[in-house]
N, C-alpha and C positions, 0 to 999 in steps of 0.2 A: 612173155611179151618184151619185145625190145625197146630201145630208146625211141624209135620212130612210133610205136604203138602208145607210149606214154604221152608223148607230145600230141598225138592224135586224140588220145582220150581227154587230155587237158583241153584243147581247143573245143572239143564237142561239149564237155561239161560246161564251160564257160558260155557257150552259146545257147544251148538248149537243155542242159542237165541230163543229157541221156547219151549214151553210146551204143552203137549197133556193131557187132562183131562180124567176121566173115561167116557166110553160110555154112551149115552143115549138109553135106550132099550124101544121099544113100544111091550111089551110082549104079549098083545093080539091083535097086529095089523093083524095076520093072519085072525082071526075071523072077523074083521071088513071089511077085503079086501073080505072074501067069501060072506058076508052078508051086503053090503054096505048100506042098508037101515036101519041097526041097528048100530049106532055109526060109521058114515061115516066120522067122524073127529075126531082125538086125539091130545091132546096138552100135552106136559111135559115141565116143568119149572126147569130150573138149575140155582143155586144161588151160588155166591162164592166171594171170596175177593182176591185182587191182592196187594202185598205190593209194596212200593218203589222199583225201580230196577227190575221190572217184565220184562221178556222176551218181544221181539218186537211181537211174535205171540202166540196166546193161542189157541190151537185147541180143538174143542168140537166135539167128534165122534158121529154120529147119525147112529142108526141101522135101515135102511129103508128096509122094507120087500116088498113083491110083492103086486102089485094092488093099489099102491100109484098114485094119478093122480096129486097131487100138494104138494109141500112143502113150508110152510110159517114160517118166522122167524121174531121175533121182540126182541128188548133188550133195557135196560136202565141201567144207572149206576149213582152213586151219584156225587155230585159236591160240596164238602165241602168248606167253606171259607178258604183260604191260604193266608199267610202273603204276603205283598207288594213285587214284586220282585220274587215271587215263582210261578212256573207253577202248574195249577190245572189240573183235570181229563179230558182227551180226549181219547176216544176209537173208533177206527174204526170197521168195518165189513165187512166181505165177506164169500163166501162158496165154497167148492170144492166137486165134487161128487165122486162116487163110485171109479173112476180111480185114486184116491189118490191126496195127497198134494205134491208129489215130485216136487223139484224146476224145473221149465220149462217142467213140465210134461203136461198130457192131462186133468188132472181133474179139472182145472179152469172153474167155472159156474157163476162168478160174484163179484163184489166189489162195495160198494157204499161209502168207507171211513166213514166219520162222518157226510156225507150229509143226511142220511136217518136213521130212528129208526126201520124201518121194510120193508120187501120185500118178495115177493112170486115167484116161478118158477113152471111153468107146461110145457107140450109139446107144447101147443099153444101160451102161452105168458110168459112174465116176466117183472118185475119190472124194469125201466130204471137202467143200471148199470149191469144187470144180463142177462143170455142167457137163451132163451127157449130151450127146449129139453126134451126128455124122462126122467121120474124119476124112474131110474132102481135101482133094489134091491142091496143092499151093504152097506158099511159103507161110509157115507158122513160125511164132517167135516164142521161146522161152525167155522170160524176163526175171533177171536177177535183181534184187534191190538191196545194195550194200548199206544198210542202215547206219552202221558205224564201222569204221576201218582203223585197225590199230596202226600205231606208228610204222610197224614193219611191212604194212600192206596185208593184203589178203590174197592167199593161193586158194584157188577153187577148182573143182572138176564137175562136170555135168555129164552124166550118162543119159542118152536118149534112144529109146528102144522103139522101132516100129514092128507091129506084130499084123500079119496079113491074114486075110480071110473074108467071109461075108460080114458085111458091116453090120447086120441087125437092125433092130427097130428100136427108136427111141420113144420110151412110154410118154404118154400124154401127162403133163403135170396137173396134180389136184392142188387148188389153193384154198386156203381158209376163205370162208364167206366174210362180208364186210359187216355183219349184223349179228348180234346174238339176242337172246330173249329179252334181257334187261326188265327194268323196273319202271319205265317211263322216265319222267324228270326226277334225277335222283343223283346222288354223290356216288361215283363209280372210283374204284380203287385200281391203279394200274402200276406196271413197271415197264418202262420203254427201252430199257438199255440191259441186254442180256446176251450171253455168249453160250454157244453150244459146241460140240465136236465138229461143227461145220466151219468153224474158223479156231481159235485158240482155247476155247472152252473144253471142259472134260465131261459135261453132261450130255446126254441125248436129249431131242425134243421131248420125248416121252416123260423123262426125269423133269425137265424144267416144267411142262405143263402140269404135273402132278404136284411139284413143289408150289406152283403159283395158286393152285386151288387150295392147298394147305395153308397158305400165307393169307387167304381170304381175299384174293384179287379177282378182279372182274376182266381185266384185260392185260395183255402183254404185247410187247412188239419185238419181232425178231431183227436183231441188229448185229450181224456178224461182221468182222472186219473186210471191208472191200470186196464182199461178194454176196451175191442173191442166190447162192446155192441151197439155202436152207428153206427158201420160200416154198418149196414143195414137200418138204420134209414134215409138215405138220398134219398130214393126211389123217384124219380120224381122231385127232387130239384135241379139237375145239368142241364145244358143246353150247347148249343154252346158257350155261353158266360161265363161260369163258371165251371172249372174243380175242382172236389172235391177229395181230396185224403184221404186215410185213415191212421190212425197212433195211437199213444198211448202216454200220457206222463208218463213216467216210474217214479214213485214217491217213491223214497226210502227214508230211514231215514238220508241219507248223500248227498241229492241233487236230482234234478229233470232232466230227459232228454226227449226231444222230439224225439220221433221215427217218422219219417216223411216219408210218402209215403209207409208204410209197405203193404204187401199183405193183402187184406181184410180177417179178421178173425184171422190173426197172433197174438197170445198173447205173450207179453213180460215179463218175471217174474220181481218182484220188491222186492223180500223178502231177501234182503242182504245188507250189509253195506260195506263200503271202506275196513274196516279191514278183511274182508272175501275173498278179492282178486277174487271176483267173476265177477266183471263188465265187464272184458274182454270177458267172454263167452257170456255174453247177448248183448254186442255191436256186436259180431259176429253174434248173432241170429237177430239182427234188419236188418244188411247187408244181411244175408242169406234171409230174407224175403223182401228184396228189397227195404229198407228204409235207410235213413240217420240218422246218430247219432248225436244230437244237444244238448249239455248242455244248460238247460234253466237257465235264471237269476241265474248266478253263484255266485253273491254277495248278494243275497237277505237275509234279515234279519229274516224272519219267520222261525220258529223251523224246522229243517230238510231240509231246502230250499238251504242252501249254499253248493255249489259245492266241493266234497272232492275226487273224484276219478282221478283227473289229466285229461289232455286233449290228451293223446296219442292216444285214441280210437275214437277221435270225427272227424266228417267230417266238422263241421262249430260250431260256438259258438254263443249263443244269447247275444249279448252285450246291446241290447236295449229292454226292456220289460214293454211294457204300456207307460203311460205318463214319460217323461225323468225325472229322478231322481238322487240322489248322488249315489246310487247302481249302476245306469249304468254308471256313471261316473268313478266308480271304475273298473267295468268290461271292459269298454273301454280302461282305462289305462293299465290294465293287458294283454289285448289281443295286445295293440300297442307294449308293451315290448317284445313281441315274434316274430316280424316281421323282426328283424335285422338277427336273424340265417338263414332265408330263402334268405334274400338280399345277405348273404355271400355264399350261395350255400350249406348251410347246413340243408338238410331236406325239407319236405314239408311246408307249412304254412297253417293256419287254418282261412278261410274266416269268416267274421263276418256278422250276420244277425240280424233282429229286427221282433218282434211280438206283439200283443197286450195283449195275455193271457187274453182276456175278458171272463168275467163270467156272468155278469148281468148289468143292467141298473145302473148307467151312463157310465159303460165300452164302449170304443169307438172300435169297430172291424176296423182294419185297422190302428190303431194308436198304433205302427208304422207299415210299411208295407215293406216287402223285394221285391226289384224289380229286377228282373233276366233277363239277356239277354240270351234267349233260341232259339234254331232252331224251335221249335213248342211248343204249350200248351199241353203238355202230361207229364206224370208222369215221364218218363226217361229224358226227354229234360230238364225240370225244375230242376231236381236233378242234372243233369250233369252240369247246369249252376251254381248252388250253390256251387258243389263240386270244379269247377274251379275258383271261386271267382269272376265270373262276376255278381256282386251285389252291388247296392247301397240300402240305407234305407232313407224312408221318413217318416214324420209324417202325411201325407195324400196325396191323389191324386192330390191335388192342386199344390203340389210342384213337378217340373221338372228339371231335370239336364242333363247334358253331360258333361263328365270328360274325358280328354286325355292328353298325354304328348308326344311330338314331338322332332325329333333330328334335327340337322343342315342340314342333307342331305334328310330331308323328311321322315326319319323313324318315326313310329306311334305306340304307345301301348295305349290301353284302359284299363278300370277298371280290374283288376285281372292280367294283362299281365306284361311283361318285355320289357323295352326299351332296346334293346341291342345295345349301342353306347359306344365308348372309354370313360374312366373315366374322361378326361379333357373336353370332348366336350359338348356343351351347350344343354341345355335340357329345353324345354319350357312347363309349365302346363297351361292348359286352361280349366276353369269350366263356363259353360253357365249355368245359373238358371233362373226360373220363379216360381212365386207364393210363393215369400218369403220376404214379406214387412217388413222392419224394421230389417232385417237380416245382418250379417255379414259373409264373406267368409274366411276361414282360410285354408291355407296349411300347412299340418303336415308332418314332416319328423323324421327320427330317432333322431335328436336333438330337436325336438318339433315343436313348431308353429313359421315357419320362415317368413310368410307373412300373413297379414290380410287385408281386404279391405271391407268397408261397400257397400251393394248394394244400388242402387237407391231407392228413396222411393216408386216406383212401385213394387219393389221385383224382377225385372227383370232386368238382366244385364249379362256380361262376364267379368271375372277376369283373368289375366295372370301373370305369374311368372317365372323367368329364373333361373336356377341353373345347376348344373353339377354333374353327378355320384359321383365325388370326394367329393362333398359336402353334398349329400343327397343319402342315399341307397334306399330310396322309398319316393314317395308323396302320400299323401292321402288328400282329400278334406272334410271340414266340413262346414255346413251353420248353424250358430247359432243365435238365439235369443238373445236380449240384457240381460246382466246379471240381476238375482234376487237377489242374495246376492253379495254384494261389495267384489271383489277379487277374485270371482269365474267365471268360464266361463259360459255363458248363456245357457239356454236348447237347445238341439239339434232341428233343423228343418229338417236336412238331412245330411248325411254322405256317403261317399265312401268307397269300399275296396281300397287298394292301387294299384299303378303302381311302379313296381320295377325298378331300374336303374342299368346299367352296364352290363357287359357280364357274370357274375357269374352264 
């Protein structure tokens, strides 16, 4: 890349955050297509250099002629030594077909991020992360995503191979059903944030399904990074005891969002930043596809993981991600600060959920798990329960609880509900817990923690506390392990969404 290329790159990056390179031509492809026995495979190699400040996405057009059976791509890039505290090179990869690269368009054919160095697509099959289907003639685009670029820049090479022959037949995808047997209106346990070999995880869908059952889960959600390719990979893994939902972890440069329970095959684009004012469009796309919008690990410290889009478009927020950590404590505090507005009657509130984000051993599926009160074990009913805030979060299926607040005249409200009683009347919070040895119960209000009580050594017991709506706008319950760091609260074992108090 010469000086003019760099100037062009900088101009395009400033305007649109993307760069399109010169097309790769297979000039003699027609001959190979007509006579597949001679040169039935052709490869082109593209080399380039990206300077620091490169755009988020670099598109490499590939001129694909007729008679192509399979397209295969491999890539590599240098990883020079960088000073301490400076990011090195990291580059993602994916591909769009002849239908184009328009945001939210139909051309998406796969994404593997940085999890793979090569992939192949044909009508019959595709590398995990990619979608099988016809290799139609037209201009395809390999897309590079230079996630971080070292001060020295990034040297890259991309090999594109076209293989010729009969195109074959694309198998009809089989998707999970939207309903399992269930237990009628009940509390159902699930994990909506999981990764398999279809993105950057190491487990197969079969292994995940087995571990979900072992963890006592009733439902899971397929949420691979920026791809729907796993949606058809759960064939035969569901059952009366396990509902499998399809979705996506939309992984942008300014945060990740779990699209929970979207229609099978519904692709949600991720190629935008907060400054582009585009998230609202894609949040609406998630809902049109029947899904929930759930910002994931909003205070994670990994590059690009911290949530920058605001919560106006969210249906719930992931305040607990994997083993409980200081990042979760910050997310929990931020979420708790938003509850007063609803308590005063100023708009809706955002329910809290928790997921494992499990990728590989030793990540524990179902640590934590979202427990939802739903009328049935179905996609719609589980989503309705989460949207309404009828949710509590547990570190495992060993922990069980029941939380409610009652009034002086027998009024009753459960998790996610409002106890509509006069401001000066007494309200009694009651939490029944089991499976939490060594833990302490805390009742949290808009003033903070107003009551705490250790559980018996068995980990089972009932704790009650009395207040008034004048004194507490809401009450939520936490079950905490002993502190690990002096002066800080202990890790969470379980927590509830709030019960609001008063007539607002």
